[in-house]
Phi, psi and omega in degrees: 000039177074203183197137173228156184302317180293327180289325179295315179296319180296321180291328178294323174295320177300333178281353177123356175290126181302136186304320181298333181294316181285306184295325178294316178298319181296315181297317180293325180293328183275342188304322182301335180262346183153168181292137175230141178236125181235121177235139178256134176231141177269135183234132177277129179231168178293347177260007180113179178294135178233165179245134174235140179259130171259115187240128177241121183244137180276331187224046185283349174279002178290134178252136181241139170291159180301318182294319179294319178300319179298317181299316180294318182296318181295325177295323178289322179300317180293317182295325180273356182052046180294137176285157191313313185300322182277330173296318180292325176299315181296318179295320182297316181297318179293319179292327177294320180291322179296315179296324181291319178295320180297316179296318181297328182268347187295330181285349177084298189275341180057027181055041185278349185066236177293145178278134181239131178255137179258121177294146177251352180171192182231152173268143176237119183221170178282002189263109177259327187242328181215126177252146178294154178285339174219143179292138181257136185301323185263015183299139181268156181117173182257129179238129173202155173257129179247107179286153174296142190306323185290350179255006186297329179301332181290355178274355181302126179096345182294327183298343177288340184264146181274334182221156175213162177261133173255117179257115189241164175251117188279084191287350177267000177296140184226093180073174180203161174237145181284348171233142183222161174256105183294153174284181174064033178260150175250156178106166184279332182247094183302143183267137175262138178232169177294150182308316187281359171262009184233173175248029178301137178287346184267102189218165177302319174240096189283077177261138175260151182220106188234129174265128183212164181280143171269115182265316176193164177234130178228106181064240179260017179250134172250108177280128190234177168287185182305145179235135184267057186223150173293146171303131179091003178295130180293143174253131180253347176187158171226142179223141178291142172273129177248115183304316185295309185283324182279354175053049174240170176264020189247134166078202185225189180253007179055218184288355177270357185304135175062017179275153177298325183295318179295323179297321179298319177296313183299323183269000177070028180273122178300141181198154184280156174238149176301328184292347179282348173281163169293146181242129179262126179267156184054050193294323181299318180296319181296313182298315182289326177294317182295318182287325175299319178298313183293318181294317178298316179297318177300314181300322179287341188066028183293133178287132176268007183268338184235041179286134178238135175243127178282130187238166002280159177276128176280124183259349181088203182192192180079219183234156177227138177260127173214199193299338181258015179109205181257125185226159179294152172272138003285152179297159183304319180293321175298315176304320180297321179290314179304317183288314186293325184255010175048052182279119178296129186211166182215148177286159175082195005274005178228159180269061169221166179285121178251332176249110183271162178305316178293318176301316178297320180296315180297318181299312177295327180291336175293341181053051186282166164269139183271132180226130180306136185301323184293341176280345176073182181294160175268121178083192184273130177277121180266331178211149176233145175227131184249114177255133184252143174279169181283338180278134175275107186233164172226117004293171186303133176282090188216163179225124175263135168242139184226136172258137183253000000 
């Protein structure tokens, strides 16, 4: 039934590692990003007693660049005094995951098919029935963008800018023509131009782009200058206006003012960005899963030289939601690991994600020999550990670890 990082750590506890050894290492590894609580519970199943981890994370939406993730992991390796084989295992797992994320994102489209935009909030304006074609400086009424509450943290630093761009989805747009007659023309014979030479709101992808003043921020609301949008228009993004880079006489450069980075952009000097690195999503979860696995293996004194994995690995099916929208299972990073390490796998048996990116990375980092499941384990099994997933599934959502 696949593999996830928490299931692997749970199965190690089932093999005899004291729960505090694993859960403590996991909590400490996650702590640099926020508080983490990990509890192990024993569950009776028809296959025997299993262990399930209950994990509460304060900052699992935190995204880490590859270099930052390596720094945090190395700090955990030192703090836990991991011996070399298990320290190297943890580094190997992280590097596999970093490479998979880089490969998954390198194609750009990530096999997404149709493009899906996620709204981040709504616009509130005085305009219910008719909106102006351009925002007017002296327009009366209250204008603000209200982000969904769970995204409010993303507003940190916006108050430093005097202006921002509001990118909206013009939900009242109805069809389009590839040629239009623009307004504000003089003469008896109006000129028709191509749609993309106009600012018509009726377009194949009806996105609005409005530059407006930032007046104040209250909670998840940005009170702005006038907006040329209907009340209730969905917002898909906001971006700060920078006077220097946008080459206007309007506004300021916010918290980027007088920075060397802004100077490099202004002078057109090539330079790296953090975004050019692989970015790990759900970073707190990744760090604790990797460290829990390494700490548990070290406690057991398990040899990493003779690991055998019974195959094929069940990857599940259906769809999975992550930072790039809703995609088919297996996720792109999982697919990258499966291909690179030639892991025998099979779809199903249920339509949920069974093999997670971190689970796939841990599995590949073990560098196992693949053995057909019907052949069973090699030799006599001395101990078994059953790790359970958080989903209640039929057949049982479980991972077996066996010591020979």
